[in-house]
C-alpha positions in Angstrom: 28.1 -58.0 68.4 31.4 -59.7 69.1 34.7 -58.3 68.6 37.1 -60.1 66.2 40.8 -60.0 65.9 42.6 -60.7 62.5 42.0 -59.2 59.1 38.6 -57.5 59.0 38.7 -57.2 55.1 39.2 -60.8 54.7 36.6 -61.7 57.2 34.1 -59.4 55.4 35.0 -61.2 52.0 34.5 -64.5 53.5 31.1 -63.6 55.0 30.1 -62.1 51.9 30.7 -65.4 49.9 28.5 -67.1 52.4 25.6 -64.5 52.4 25.8 -64.2 48.5 25.6 -68.0 48.3 22.7 -68.5 50.7 20.7 -65.3 49.5 22.0 -64.4 46.1 23.9 -61.1 45.4 20.7 -59.1 44.8 19.0 -60.2 48.1 22.1 -60.0 50.3 22.2 -57.2 52.8 25.3 -55.5 54.0 24.3 -55.7 57.7 24.1 -59.5 57.2 27.6 -59.7 55.9 28.9 -57.4 58.8 26.9 -59.6 61.4 28.5 -62.8 60.0 32.0 -61.2 59.7 31.7 -60.1 63.4 32.2 -56.4 62.5 30.1 -53.2 62.6 28.2 -52.4 59.5 30.0 -49.2 59.1 33.3 -51.3 59.1 32.2 -52.9 55.7 32.0 -49.4 54.1 35.4 -48.6 55.4 36.8 -51.3 53.0 34.0 -51.2 50.2 32.1 -48.6 48.8 29.0 -50.9 48.2 27.9 -54.5 47.7 29.2 -54.5 43.9 32.7 -53.6 45.1 32.7 -56.5 47.4 31.6 -58.7 44.6 34.1 -57.6 42.2 36.7 -58.1 44.6 35.6 -61.6 45.5 36.1 -62.3 41.6 39.2 -60.2 41.3 40.8 -62.5 44.0 39.5 -65.7 42.7 40.8 -65.1 39.1 44.1 -63.5 40.2 44.9 -66.7 42.2 43.8 -68.9 39.5 45.8 -67.1 36.8 49.0 -67.1 38.9 48.6 -70.7 39.5 47.8 -71.5 36.0 50.7 -69.2 34.7 53.2 -71.4 36.7 51.9 -74.7 35.1 51.7 -73.2 31.5 55.3 -72.0 31.8 56.6 -75.3 33.1 59.1 -76.8 30.6 58.9 -80.4 32.4 55.0 -80.8 31.7 53.5 -81.9 28.5 50.5 -80.2 27.1 48.2 -83.1 27.9 49.5 -82.8 31.5 49.0 -79.1 31.8 45.5 -79.5 30.4 44.9 -82.1 33.3 46.3 -79.7 35.9 44.3 -76.7 34.5 41.0 -78.6 35.0 42.0 -79.9 38.5 42.9 -76.2 39.5 39.5 -75.2 38.7 37.6 -78.1 40.3 39.9 -78.1 43.4 39.3 -74.4 44.1 35.5 -75.0 44.0 35.7 -78.4 46.0 37.5 -76.6 48.7 34.9 -73.6 48.8 31.4 -74.7 47.7 29.9 -71.3 48.6 32.4 -69.7 46.2 31.2 -72.2 43.5 27.5 -71.0 44.1 28.6 -67.5 43.9 30.8 -68.1 40.7 27.9 -69.7 38.9 25.2 -67.4 40.0 27.0 -63.9 39.8 29.8 -63.8 37.4 27.6 -63.5 34.4 26.0 -60.5 36.0 29.6 -58.8 36.5 30.4 -59.7 32.8 27.3 -57.9 31.7 27.1 -55.0 34.2 30.6 -54.0 34.4 32.9 -55.6 31.8 35.4 -52.6 32.2 35.6 -53.2 35.9 35.7 -57.0 35.7 39.1 -58.6 36.5 41.6 -58.6 33.9 42.7 -62.0 35.3 39.9 -63.7 34.1 40.7 -63.0 30.5 44.4 -63.8 31.2 43.4 -67.1 32.8 41.3 -68.0 29.7 44.3 -66.8 27.4 46.7 -69.2 29.2 44.2 -72.2 28.9 44.1 -71.4 25.1 48.0 -71.3 24.9 48.0 -74.7 26.7 45.7 -76.0 23.8 47.9 -74.1 21.2 51.1 -75.8 22.7 49.4 -79.2 22.3 48.4 -78.5 18.7 52.0 -77.3 17.9 53.4 -80.3 19.4 51.1 -82.5 17.5 49.4 -83.9 20.5 45.9 -82.0 20.0 44.0 -82.0 16.8 45.0 -79.5 14.3 41.5 -79.0 13.2 40.3 -77.5 16.6 39.1 -73.9 16.6 40.9 -72.9 19.7 38.5 -69.8 20.5 35.5 -72.1 20.2 37.2 -74.8 22.3 37.9 -72.1 25.0 34.2 -71.0 25.2 32.8 -74.6 25.1 35.1 -76.0 27.8 34.6 -73.0 30.3 31.1 -72.5 29.5 30.4 -76.2 29.8 32.3 -76.3 33.1 30.4 -73.3 34.3 27.2 -75.1 33.6 28.1 -78.3 35.2 29.3 -76.3 38.3 25.6 -74.7 38.3 24.0 -77.8 38.1 26.1 -79.2 41.0 25.8 -76.0 43.1 21.9 -76.3 42.9 21.7 -79.9 43.8 25.2 -80.9 45.3 23.7 -84.5 46.3 23.0 -85.6 42.6 26.6 -85.9 41.7 30.0 -85.3 43.1 32.4 -82.6 41.7 35.0 -85.4 41.5 32.8 -87.4 39.1 32.1 -84.3 37.0 36.0 -83.3 36.9 36.7 -86.8 35.6 34.0 -86.7 32.9 35.0 -83.2 31.8 38.7 -84.5 31.5 37.7 -87.6 29.6 35.3 -85.8 27.3 37.7 -82.7 26.5 40.7 -84.9 26.1 39.0 -87.5 23.7 37.8 -84.3 21.6 41.2 -82.7 21.7 43.8 -85.5 21.3 45.0 -86.1 17.7 
């Protein structure tokens, strides 16, 4: 096995994303993750108790990053609600365009964690969704978005729909580009939201 300089923990996470994307979480083996990361199998256990902790860490880092970036957008006084909504959609799609393996892990494994370990699942996932809801509420308050919208329903609809579209793309990436999906999501959502 080759030795590798750098951040072993990050190398393990990046390798796990690739292995989870290729094999699925349930079929993934720790020794394969270690091999791809260029570390000894025992090194994986220095950082992570088990495979589930690796998966939880991947999602914690994902939603923490997305939350912090969306928080900056949501708190900006120089951007209106429509632009914030656009930027929120862009933030999600840009994240997955840059890392298609992460998109596959997201669509295939997040529901597993939500059902199996809701108490362990990252707090930032809910906080991210709350910020998205706040952006829609801001648009409603400013008269830009339709006042008849049930914001809780829109929250589930938009993020559920995006997850399904990402799932379809992840299973057949040559059928349609994420850029095309992004533009259609924006068009569809805004036409339904705008007053």
